[in-house]
One Martini backbone bead per residue (centre of mass of N, CA, C, O) as a GRO file, in nm:
protein
  460
    1MET     BB    1  -0.866  -0.708   1.290
    2LEU     BB    2  -0.902  -0.384   1.343
    3GLU     BB    3  -1.176  -0.183   1.229
    4THR     BB    4  -1.215   0.159   1.131
    5GLU     BB    5  -1.419   0.425   1.102
    6GLN     BB    6  -1.506   0.723   0.995
    7PRO     BB    7  -1.625   0.980   1.159
    8LEU     BB    8  -1.869   1.185   1.225
    9PRO     BB    9  -1.920   1.497   1.302
   10GLU     BB   10  -1.984   1.734   1.575
   11ILE     BB   11  -2.116   2.047   1.489
   12ARG     BB   12  -2.211   2.144   1.797
   13GLN     BB   13  -1.954   2.190   1.892
   14PRO     BB   14  -1.702   2.348   1.984
   15LEU     BB   15  -1.444   2.449   1.809
   16VAL     BB   16  -1.212   2.308   1.967
   17SER     BB   17  -1.343   2.032   1.985
   18ARG     BB   18  -1.355   1.984   1.684
   19ILE     BB   19  -1.051   1.999   1.633
   20LEU     BB   20  -0.962   1.772   1.831
   21ALA     BB   21  -1.139   1.549   1.696
   22GLU     BB   22  -0.987   1.565   1.419
   23TRP     BB   23  -0.702   1.509   1.529
   24LYS     BB   24  -0.771   1.232   1.631
   25THR     BB   25  -0.843   1.112   1.358
   26LEU     BB   26  -0.567   1.156   1.233
   27THR     BB   27  -0.409   0.979   1.429
   28GLN     BB   28  -0.566   0.713   1.361
   29LEU     BB   29  -0.475   0.718   1.059
   30GLY     BB   30  -0.166   0.798   1.076
   31GLY     BB   31  -0.022   0.589   1.250
   32PRO     BB   32  -0.018   0.340   1.054
   33ILE     BB   33   0.115   0.490   0.824
   34LEU     BB   34   0.380   0.543   0.971
   35VAL     BB   35   0.458   0.241   1.011
   36ALA     BB   36   0.454   0.168   0.712
   37GLN     BB   37   0.676   0.374   0.620
   38VAL     BB   38   0.900   0.261   0.799
   39ALA     BB   39   0.894  -0.028   0.691
   40GLN     BB   40   0.974   0.047   0.406
   41MET     BB   41   1.247   0.184   0.482
   42ALA     BB   42   1.378  -0.060   0.613
   43ASN     BB   43   1.443  -0.218   0.355
   44GLY     BB   44   1.675  -0.027   0.268
   45VAL     BB   45   1.844  -0.065   0.513
   46ILE     BB   46   1.889  -0.366   0.485
   47ASP     BB   47   2.025  -0.361   0.216
   48THR     BB   48   2.263  -0.174   0.291
   49VAL     BB   49   2.385  -0.333   0.526
   50MET     BB   50   2.419  -0.619   0.400
   51ALA     BB   51   2.577  -0.538   0.145
   52GLY     BB   52   2.803  -0.385   0.290
   53HIS     BB   53   2.913  -0.648   0.439
   54TYR     BB   54   2.976  -0.804   0.175
   55GLY     BB   55   3.041  -0.530  -0.019
   56ALA     BB   56   3.118  -0.249  -0.194
   57ARG     BB   57   3.010  -0.328  -0.466
   58ASP     BB   58   2.730  -0.425  -0.381
   59LEU     BB   59   2.642  -0.158  -0.253
   60ALA     BB   60   2.669   0.014  -0.508
   61ALA     BB   61   2.473  -0.153  -0.686
   62VAL     BB   62   2.223  -0.122  -0.506
   63GLY     BB   63   2.225   0.192  -0.502
   64ILE     BB   64   2.188   0.223  -0.807
   65GLY     BB   65   1.932   0.053  -0.838
   66GLY     BB   66   1.760   0.226  -0.645
   67SER     BB   67   1.792   0.501  -0.813
   68ILE     BB   68   1.616   0.376  -1.046
   69TRP     BB   69   1.346   0.257  -0.916
   70MET     BB   70   1.235   0.468  -0.720
   71PRO     BB   71   1.123   0.693  -0.913
   72LEU     BB   72   0.935   0.509  -1.065
   73PHE     BB   73   0.766   0.410  -0.825
   74LEU     BB   74   0.675   0.696  -0.735
   75LEU     BB   75   0.514   0.757  -0.989
   76PHE     BB   76   0.312   0.513  -0.982
   77SER     BB   77   0.219   0.548  -0.687
   78GLY     BB   78   0.102   0.825  -0.724
   79VAL     BB   79  -0.123   0.741  -0.915
   80LEU     BB   80  -0.259   0.544  -0.702
   81MET     BB   81  -0.325   0.762  -0.479
   82ALA     BB   82  -0.611   0.848  -0.609
   83LEU     BB   83  -0.787   0.626  -0.467
   84GLN     BB   84  -0.818   0.738  -0.177
   85PRO     BB   85  -0.996   0.997  -0.228
   86ILE     BB   86  -1.215   0.860  -0.391
   87ILE     BB   87  -1.312   0.644  -0.188
   88SER     BB   88  -1.355   0.835   0.052
   89ASN     BB   89  -1.573   1.001  -0.089
   90TYR     BB   90  -1.773   0.770  -0.133
   91ARG     BB   91  -1.800   0.697   0.165
   92GLY     BB   92  -1.907   0.976   0.262
   93ALA     BB   93  -2.157   0.959   0.041
   94GLY     BB   94  -2.263   0.646   0.028
   95GLN     BB   95  -2.119   0.526  -0.252
   96ASN     BB   96  -2.053   0.198  -0.243
   97SER     BB   97  -2.100   0.091  -0.548
   98ARG     BB   98  -1.823   0.260  -0.654
   99ILE     BB   99  -1.574   0.107  -0.526
  100LEU     BB  100  -1.513  -0.146  -0.679
  101PRO     BB  101  -1.480  -0.042  -0.968
  102ILE     BB  102  -1.242   0.151  -0.911
  103THR     BB  103  -1.049  -0.062  -0.800
  104TRP     BB  104  -1.023  -0.218  -1.065
  105GLN     BB  105  -0.902   0.007  -1.225
  106GLY     BB  106  -0.654   0.030  -1.042
  107ILE     BB  107  -0.549  -0.257  -1.117
  108TYR     BB  108  -0.506  -0.194  -1.416
  109VAL     BB  109  -0.311   0.038  -1.380
  110ALA     BB  110  -0.097  -0.140  -1.226
  111LEU     BB  111  -0.041  -0.336  -1.462
  112ILE     BB  112   0.042  -0.121  -1.669
  113GLY     BB  113   0.272  -0.003  -1.487
  114SER     BB  114   0.435  -0.262  -1.464
  115ALA     BB  115   0.512  -0.299  -1.750
  116LEU     BB  116   0.659  -0.034  -1.779
  117MET     BB  117   0.865  -0.065  -1.553
  118ILE     BB  118   0.998  -0.324  -1.639
  119GLY     BB  119   1.090  -0.220  -1.913
  120LEU     BB  120   1.278   0.001  -1.794
  121LEU     BB  121   1.454  -0.183  -1.620
  122LEU     BB  122   1.551  -0.376  -1.856
  123ALA     BB  123   1.656  -0.090  -2.015
  124SER     BB  124   1.910   0.017  -1.820
  125GLY     BB  125   2.188  -0.037  -1.949
  126PRO     BB  126   2.270   0.246  -2.076
  127LEU     BB  127   2.272   0.392  -1.805
  128LEU     BB  128   2.508   0.217  -1.681
  129THR     BB  129   2.706   0.308  -1.905
  130LEU     BB  130   2.701   0.614  -1.843
  131LEU     BB  131   2.830   0.566  -1.541
  132GLU     BB  132   3.093   0.406  -1.571
  133LEU     BB  133   3.110   0.123  -1.480
  134ASP     BB  134   3.226  -0.148  -1.365
  135GLU     BB  135   3.153  -0.453  -1.464
  136PRO     BB  136   3.076  -0.588  -1.191
  137THR     BB  137   2.881  -0.372  -1.096
  138ALA     BB  138   2.694  -0.379  -1.345
  139THR     BB  139   2.609  -0.669  -1.309
  140ILE     BB  140   2.475  -0.644  -1.031
  141SER     BB  141   2.270  -0.435  -1.113
  142ARG     BB  142   2.122  -0.590  -1.322
  143GLY     BB  143   2.046  -0.835  -1.143
  144TYR     BB  144   1.888  -0.670  -0.938
  145LEU     BB  145   1.674  -0.551  -1.134
  146MET     BB  146   1.570  -0.829  -1.249
  147ALA     BB  147   1.471  -0.929  -0.970
  148PHE     BB  148   1.292  -0.692  -0.881
  149ALA     BB  149   1.083  -0.698  -1.124
  150TRP     BB  150   0.911  -0.944  -1.007
  151GLY     BB  151   0.775  -0.743  -0.772
  152VAL     BB  152   0.606  -0.513  -0.910
  153PRO     BB  153   0.315  -0.611  -0.935
  154ALA     BB  154   0.268  -0.648  -0.626
  155MET     BB  155   0.323  -0.354  -0.541
  156LEU     BB  156   0.104  -0.211  -0.714
  157VAL     BB  157  -0.143  -0.375  -0.639
  158ALA     BB  158  -0.125  -0.311  -0.335
  159LEU     BB  159  -0.172  -0.006  -0.383
  160ALA     BB  160  -0.462  -0.040  -0.494
  161LEU     BB  161  -0.568  -0.173  -0.233
  162ARG     BB  162  -0.497   0.059  -0.050
  163GLY     BB  163  -0.723   0.241  -0.166
  164LEU     BB  164  -0.942   0.079  -0.024
  165THR     BB  165  -0.850   0.066   0.281
  166ASP     BB  166  -0.789   0.368   0.323
  167GLY     BB  167  -1.062   0.477   0.206
  168LEU     BB  168  -1.220   0.328   0.458
  169GLY     BB  169  -1.003   0.371   0.715
  170HIS     BB  170  -0.801   0.103   0.701
  171THR     BB  171  -0.476   0.159   0.779
  172SER     BB  172  -0.381  -0.105   0.932
  173VAL     BB  173  -0.351  -0.308   0.704
  174ILE     BB  174  -0.086  -0.208   0.570
  175MET     BB  175   0.082  -0.210   0.823
  176VAL     BB  176   0.089  -0.515   0.854
  177PHE     BB  177   0.196  -0.592   0.555
  178SER     BB  178   0.455  -0.427   0.583
  179VAL     BB  179   0.577  -0.577   0.821
  180ILE     BB  180   0.574  -0.855   0.689
  181ALA     BB  181   0.764  -0.785   0.456
  182THR     BB  182   1.006  -0.715   0.639
  183LEU     BB  183   1.025  -0.991   0.789
  184ILE     BB  184   1.089  -1.145   0.524
  185ASN     BB  185   1.333  -0.982   0.414
  186LEU     BB  186   1.549  -1.024   0.633
  187PRO     BB  187   1.620  -1.332   0.596
  188LEU     BB  188   1.638  -1.339   0.288
  189ASN     BB  189   1.875  -1.160   0.253
  190TYR     BB  190   2.076  -1.331   0.397
  191LEU     BB  191   2.044  -1.598   0.234
  192LEU     BB  192   2.095  -1.460  -0.059
  193ILE     BB  193   2.367  -1.327  -0.009
  194TYR     BB  194   2.528  -1.569   0.170
  195GLY     BB  195   2.387  -1.822   0.203
  196GLY     BB  196   2.139  -2.085   0.274
  197LEU     BB  197   1.942  -2.351   0.301
  198GLY     BB  198   2.031  -2.408  -0.022
  199LEU     BB  199   2.100  -2.122  -0.097
  200PRO     BB  200   2.244  -1.903  -0.289
  201GLU     BB  201   2.518  -1.692  -0.346
  202LEU     BB  202   2.442  -1.343  -0.457
  203GLY     BB  203   2.454  -1.103  -0.313
  204GLY     BB  204   2.318  -0.811  -0.424
  205ILE     BB  205   2.107  -0.974  -0.596
  206GLY     BB  206   1.953  -1.086  -0.342
  207CYS     BB  207   1.794  -0.830  -0.276
  208GLY     BB  208   1.601  -0.844  -0.516
  209TRP     BB  209   1.475  -1.125  -0.448
  210ALA     BB  210   1.378  -1.058  -0.167
  211THR     BB  211   1.185  -0.828  -0.236
  212ALA     BB  212   1.012  -0.979  -0.432
  213ILE     BB  213   0.912  -1.202  -0.243
  214ALA     BB  214   0.808  -1.034  -0.007
  215GLN     BB  215   0.595  -0.871  -0.177
  216THR     BB  216   0.435  -1.112  -0.287
  217VAL     BB  217   0.355  -1.245  -0.025
  218ALA     BB  218   0.207  -0.995   0.096
  219ALA     BB  219   0.000  -0.960  -0.137
  220LEU     BB  220  -0.132  -1.238  -0.109
  221LEU     BB  221  -0.225  -1.199   0.189
  222LEU     BB  222  -0.395  -0.945   0.125
  223MET     BB  223  -0.595  -1.091  -0.065
  224ALA     BB  224  -0.683  -1.305   0.137
  225TYR     BB  225  -0.798  -1.114   0.347
  226LEU     BB  226  -1.007  -0.963   0.165
  227HIS     BB  227  -1.164  -1.238   0.099
  228PHE     BB  228  -1.208  -1.346   0.415
  229SER     BB  229  -1.297  -1.095   0.551
  230ARG     BB  230  -1.562  -0.959   0.731
  231ALA     BB  231  -1.493  -0.657   0.682
  232TYR     BB  232  -1.529  -0.728   0.342
  233ARG     BB  233  -1.823  -0.829   0.260
  234ASP     BB  234  -1.908  -0.550   0.110
  235TYR     BB  235  -1.609  -0.601  -0.057
  236PRO     BB  236  -1.583  -0.841  -0.300
  237ILE     BB  237  -1.330  -0.811  -0.504
  238PHE     BB  238  -1.300  -1.145  -0.598
  239ARG     BB  239  -1.625  -1.180  -0.671
  240ARG     BB  240  -1.649  -0.885  -0.842
  241TRP     BB  241  -1.585  -0.854  -1.136
  242GLN     BB  242  -1.424  -0.595  -1.347
  243PRO     BB  243  -1.411  -0.445  -1.622
  244PRO     BB  244  -1.266  -0.254  -1.820
  245ASN     BB  245  -1.257   0.121  -1.779
  246TRP     BB  246  -1.181   0.424  -1.908
  247LYS     BB  247  -1.329   0.621  -1.718
  248GLY     BB  248  -1.202   0.522  -1.458
  249MET     BB  249  -0.901   0.541  -1.542
  250GLU     BB  250  -0.911   0.844  -1.618
  251ARG     BB  251  -0.963   0.948  -1.331
  252ILE     BB  252  -0.706   0.840  -1.203
  253LEU     BB  253  -0.510   0.990  -1.404
  254ARG     BB  254  -0.599   1.279  -1.363
  255LEU     BB  255  -0.528   1.274  -1.052
  256GLY     BB  256  -0.244   1.100  -1.044
  257LEU     BB  257  -0.029   1.221  -1.231
  258PRO     BB  258   0.034   1.476  -1.067
  259ILE     BB  259   0.130   1.318  -0.821
  260GLY     BB  260   0.358   1.158  -0.951
  261LEU     BB  261   0.512   1.403  -1.069
  262THR     BB  262   0.560   1.543  -0.796
  263ILE     BB  263   0.727   1.313  -0.663
  264PHE     BB  264   0.939   1.295  -0.892
  265VAL     BB  265   1.049   1.584  -0.872
  266GLU     BB  266   1.152   1.560  -0.575
  267ALA     BB  267   1.328   1.297  -0.600
  268SER     BB  268   1.509   1.387  -0.843
  269LEU     BB  269   1.642   1.632  -0.718
  270PHE     BB  270   1.816   1.472  -0.507
  271CYS     BB  271   1.972   1.318  -0.718
  272VAL     BB  272   2.095   1.551  -0.868
  273ILE     BB  273   2.248   1.672  -0.635
  274ALA     BB  274   2.429   1.441  -0.581
  275LEU     BB  275   2.568   1.454  -0.863
  276PHE     BB  276   2.678   1.756  -0.825
  277LEU     BB  277   2.858   1.673  -0.562
  278VAL     BB  278   3.081   1.481  -0.655
  279PRO     BB  279   3.330   1.685  -0.721
  280LEU     BB  280   3.358   1.764  -0.399
  281GLY     BB  281   3.353   1.479  -0.280
  282PRO     BB  282   3.302   1.223  -0.050
  283ILE     BB  283   3.253   1.385   0.213
  284VAL     BB  284   3.023   1.562   0.104
  285VAL     BB  285   2.839   1.332   0.012
  286ALA     BB  286   2.816   1.196   0.294
  287GLY     BB  287   2.698   1.446   0.448
  288HIS     BB  288   2.448   1.469   0.262
  289GLN     BB  289   2.329   1.183   0.317
  290ILE     BB  290   2.282   1.225   0.619
  291ALA     BB  291   2.098   1.466   0.612
  292LEU     BB  292   1.887   1.337   0.429
  293ASN     BB  293   1.811   1.096   0.614
  294VAL     BB  294   1.714   1.256   0.854
  295THR     BB  295   1.487   1.419   0.704
  296SER     BB  296   1.340   1.171   0.601
  297LEU     BB  297   1.257   1.061   0.880
  298LEU     BB  298   1.106   1.322   0.976
  299PHE     BB  299   0.901   1.328   0.735
  300MET     BB  300   0.710   1.087   0.804
  301LEU     BB  301   0.512   1.244   0.988
  302PRO     BB  302   0.392   1.459   0.798
  303LEU     BB  303   0.320   1.262   0.571
  304SER     BB  304   0.114   1.093   0.734
  305LEU     BB  305  -0.068   1.330   0.798
  306GLY     BB  306  -0.124   1.403   0.501
  307MET     BB  307  -0.260   1.135   0.425
  308ALA     BB  308  -0.489   1.160   0.627
  309LEU     BB  309  -0.591   1.435   0.532
  310THR     BB  310  -0.691   1.340   0.252
  311LEU     BB  311  -0.900   1.136   0.357
  312ARG     BB  312  -1.071   1.328   0.531
  313VAL     BB  313  -1.144   1.551   0.331
  314SER     BB  314  -1.286   1.356   0.122
  315PHE     BB  315  -1.497   1.255   0.322
  316LEU     BB  316  -1.630   1.527   0.397
  317ARG     BB  317  -1.714   1.594   0.107
  318GLY     BB  318  -1.898   1.348   0.073
  319ALA     BB  319  -2.067   1.445   0.340
  320THR     BB  320  -2.129   1.743   0.312
  321LEU     BB  321  -1.873   1.902   0.499
  322PRO     BB  322  -1.704   2.177   0.410
  323ASN     BB  323  -1.647   2.327   0.683
  324THR     BB  324  -1.491   2.092   0.815
  325ALA     BB  325  -1.276   2.062   0.599
  326ARG     BB  326  -1.166   2.354   0.623
  327LEU     BB  327  -1.101   2.346   0.919
  328LEU     BB  328  -0.899   2.109   0.903
  329ALA     BB  329  -0.697   2.221   0.695
  330ARG     BB  330  -0.624   2.481   0.870
  331SER     BB  331  -0.557   2.347   1.153
  332SER     BB  332  -0.325   2.154   1.050
  333LEU     BB  333  -0.110   2.390   1.039
  334LEU     BB  334  -0.065   2.396   1.347
  335LEU     BB  335   0.040   2.107   1.372
  336ALA     BB  336   0.274   2.135   1.175
  337LEU     BB  337   0.424   2.365   1.324
  338SER     BB  338   0.486   2.209   1.574
  339MET     BB  339   0.664   1.993   1.444
  340ALA     BB  340   0.873   2.190   1.322
  341ALA     BB  341   0.972   2.310   1.585
  342ILE     BB  342   1.086   2.051   1.703
  343PHE     BB  343   1.271   1.964   1.471
  344GLY     BB  344   1.441   2.221   1.448
  345SER     BB  345   1.549   2.215   1.737
  346LEU     BB  346   1.696   1.943   1.721
  347LEU     BB  347   1.885   2.011   1.493
  348PHE     BB  348   2.012   2.267   1.622
  349VAL     BB  349   2.122   2.123   1.892
  350PHE     BB  350   2.201   1.802   1.766
  351ASN     BB  351   2.380   1.789   1.509
  352ASP     BB  352   2.655   1.665   1.617
  353TRP     BB  353   2.535   1.407   1.743
  354ILE     BB  354   2.393   1.297   1.486
  355ALA     BB  355   2.657   1.261   1.317
  356THR     BB  356   2.791   1.045   1.512
  357LEU     BB  357   2.584   0.815   1.452
  358TYR     BB  358   2.694   0.769   1.137
  359THR     BB  359   3.001   0.863   1.209
  360SER     BB  360   3.373   0.882   1.272
  361ASP     BB  361   3.422   1.094   1.062
  362THR     BB  362   3.507   1.422   1.106
  363GLY     BB  363   3.457   1.537   0.833
  364VAL     BB  364   3.168   1.434   0.792
  365GLN     BB  365   3.054   1.549   1.055
  366ALA     BB  366   3.089   1.855   0.973
  367VAL     BB  367   2.908   1.854   0.721
  368ALA     BB  368   2.653   1.740   0.847
  369ALA     BB  369   2.612   1.953   1.073
  370ARG     BB  370   2.581   2.192   0.883
  371LEU     BB  371   2.339   2.084   0.716
  372LEU     BB  372   2.146   2.053   0.959
  373MET     BB  373   2.112   2.359   0.997
  374PHE     BB  374   1.956   2.397   0.735
  375ALA     BB  375   1.733   2.186   0.797
  376ALA     BB  376   1.608   2.350   1.028
  377LEU     BB  377   1.509   2.584   0.848
  378PHE     BB  378   1.306   2.402   0.647
  379GLN     BB  379   1.075   2.273   0.825
  380ILE     BB  380   0.838   2.462   0.798
  381ALA     BB  381   0.816   2.455   0.489
  382ASP     BB  382   0.788   2.145   0.459
  383VAL     BB  383   0.539   2.097   0.634
  384LEU     BB  384   0.348   2.296   0.486
  385GLN     BB  385   0.355   2.177   0.201
  386VAL     BB  386   0.243   1.886   0.274
  387THR     BB  387  -0.021   1.986   0.396
  388CYS     BB  388  -0.138   2.142   0.159
  389ILE     BB  389  -0.123   1.922  -0.065
  390SER     BB  390  -0.303   1.714   0.094
  391ALA     BB  391  -0.557   1.883   0.104
  392LEU     BB  392  -0.582   1.926  -0.203
  393ARG     BB  393  -0.623   1.622  -0.263
  394GLY     BB  394  -0.887   1.602  -0.110
  395TYR     BB  395  -1.003   1.814  -0.345
  396GLU     BB  396  -0.875   1.724  -0.625
  397ASP     BB  397  -0.610   1.912  -0.632
  398THR     BB  398  -0.314   1.866  -0.864
  399ARG     BB  399  -0.213   2.053  -1.097
  400VAL     BB  400  -0.122   2.313  -0.967
  401PRO     BB  401   0.068   2.191  -0.748
  402MET     BB  402   0.262   2.074  -0.954
  403LEU     BB  403   0.360   2.348  -1.075
  404ILE     BB  404   0.459   2.457  -0.816
  405MET     BB  405   0.677   2.235  -0.761
  406LEU     BB  406   0.836   2.270  -1.024
  407PHE     BB  407   0.916   2.559  -0.977
  408SER     BB  408   1.039   2.541  -0.681
  409PHE     BB  409   1.249   2.303  -0.739
  410TRP     BB  410   1.368   2.373  -1.032
  411GLY     BB  411   1.363   2.682  -1.053
  412VAL     BB  412   1.478   2.746  -0.765
  413GLY     BB  413   1.646   2.519  -0.627
  414LEU     BB  414   1.837   2.430  -0.855
  415CYS     BB  415   1.940   2.701  -0.969
  416LEU     BB  416   2.028   2.828  -0.705
  417GLY     BB  417   2.209   2.600  -0.612
  418TYR     BB  418   2.417   2.612  -0.833
  419THR     BB  419   2.496   2.903  -0.783
  420LEU     BB  420   2.583   2.875  -0.476
  421THR     BB  421   2.787   2.629  -0.513
  422PHE     BB  422   2.975   2.719  -0.793
  423THR     BB  423   2.939   3.029  -0.775
  424ASP     BB  424   2.986   3.415  -0.767
  425TRP     BB  425   2.734   3.578  -0.839
  426LEU     BB  426   2.622   3.635  -0.537
  427VAL     BB  427   2.828   3.452  -0.386
  428PRO     BB  428   3.046   3.277  -0.254
  429ALA     BB  429   3.108   2.972  -0.288
  430MET     BB  430   2.935   2.716  -0.073
  431GLY     BB  431   2.866   2.451  -0.167
  432ALA     BB  432   2.653   2.238  -0.031
  433ALA     BB  433   2.500   2.471   0.123
  434GLY     BB  434   2.368   2.595  -0.125
  435PHE     BB  435   2.152   2.378  -0.172
  436TRP     BB  436   2.012   2.393   0.112
  437LEU     BB  437   1.940   2.697   0.085
  438ALA     BB  438   1.771   2.648  -0.174
  439LEU     BB  439   1.567   2.447  -0.060
  440THR     BB  440   1.447   2.653   0.129
  441ALA     BB  441   1.351   2.845  -0.094
  442GLY     BB  442   1.175   2.641  -0.243
  443LEU     BB  443   0.988   2.568  -0.006
  444ALA     BB  444   0.894   2.852   0.057
  445THR     BB  445   0.756   2.887  -0.212
  446ALA     BB  446   0.568   2.642  -0.200
  447SER     BB  447   0.417   2.719   0.069
  448THR     BB  448   0.310   2.994  -0.022
  449LEU     BB  449   0.152   2.902  -0.276
  450LEU     BB  450  -0.017   2.682  -0.133
  451LEU     BB  451  -0.155   2.863   0.069
  452ILE     BB  452  -0.304   3.033  -0.137
  453ARG     BB  453  -0.449   2.802  -0.277
  454LEU     BB  454  -0.606   2.691  -0.018
  455PHE     BB  455  -0.749   2.975   0.067
  456ASN     BB  456  -0.875   3.008  -0.246
  457PHE     BB  457  -1.012   2.748  -0.280
  458ARG     BB  458  -1.297   2.622  -0.483
  459PRO     BB  459  -1.490   2.391  -0.466
  460LYS     BB  460  -1.738   2.223  -0.668
   0.00000   0.00000   0.00000
């Protein structure tokens, strides 16, 4: 497996050449991250398609289970994302002796997070009761979550180890093992849902077991690779055990908790919007889900660019090249705006055609196509906010961005969305389009405030 290090910039080059060189580095870092993100999303698609073909009740149960574990997973994974800029900063500063100790503290944080997340999943019975599910669906959801819980430690420990590999600039490592997990999950899903090769027919519950097994096998293979690979002979993570150290864990939590809460705030907002739209009927909900799925897929590219930007800015800070870090953070906004212009144009021109790819129901197509027009409007704001917040994470500035996102998403997006969707206070009730217009307003607020923060932030 080819491992590449982040290069030091040639500061004597002309300005444009320096910018293009940094963009090339972002592409090299971000390309594997994009593949890994898509592979992880593919697991959800596999679960949905296979459970859906098995039965509507199993599909509903898996969907409900996923809506419970996903926000929790995003919260804890956000906390562990702090390892990437910390380790990248150490690497840039040449402080290699500090990398293994902080990685071990990340593993301990992952194990503590695993215990908390498993406890919450196993205690989700009252929540399922509140949803007033019929007993067979609730039973499948409980079984799915109990099976999925077995894979939580592997998933979170792998994220801690990703802090090491990504922090060193080796983003292709997680790409490979994410693809491996998906390739394992695909046949296991089929065998455990429908039964085969001596395995029981478990229906939707089989999705949980398949995910748990696939993630555990992939995590064990990742550990073996890190242990035996010559590329990591200077970082023998499993040969140099480090005891728990509160100071190290406290640094991860201080930086990571705001990241986790920011991601949780964003993810939970979309869950709440989906619940608010339920009274408007299944056609509206289905159209909303299609528009949300399309924008989520498009978002993978700027998100991957943002994760690479975090790594690069933290590396340049560690290498005491603040001017290059600032140049990269600001020039990346141009790259982000270019992506937004392309995505917005595609959604604006092809919204009807995109809707037909998802469904043959003309009513759902009409709703989805209309909402995709609104999605085209917020592309610029969405791409700008993720670029700004990623650059700020590279500067280890996470608390103020968290507050900005909380205000923008819940204060502006949710409150304005409810007003536009269901009331005549400002304009006649707009239905689902009201929430999408409010999302645009919330994202515009976030991107504006984060831009101000980025341009005025003075790192210590």
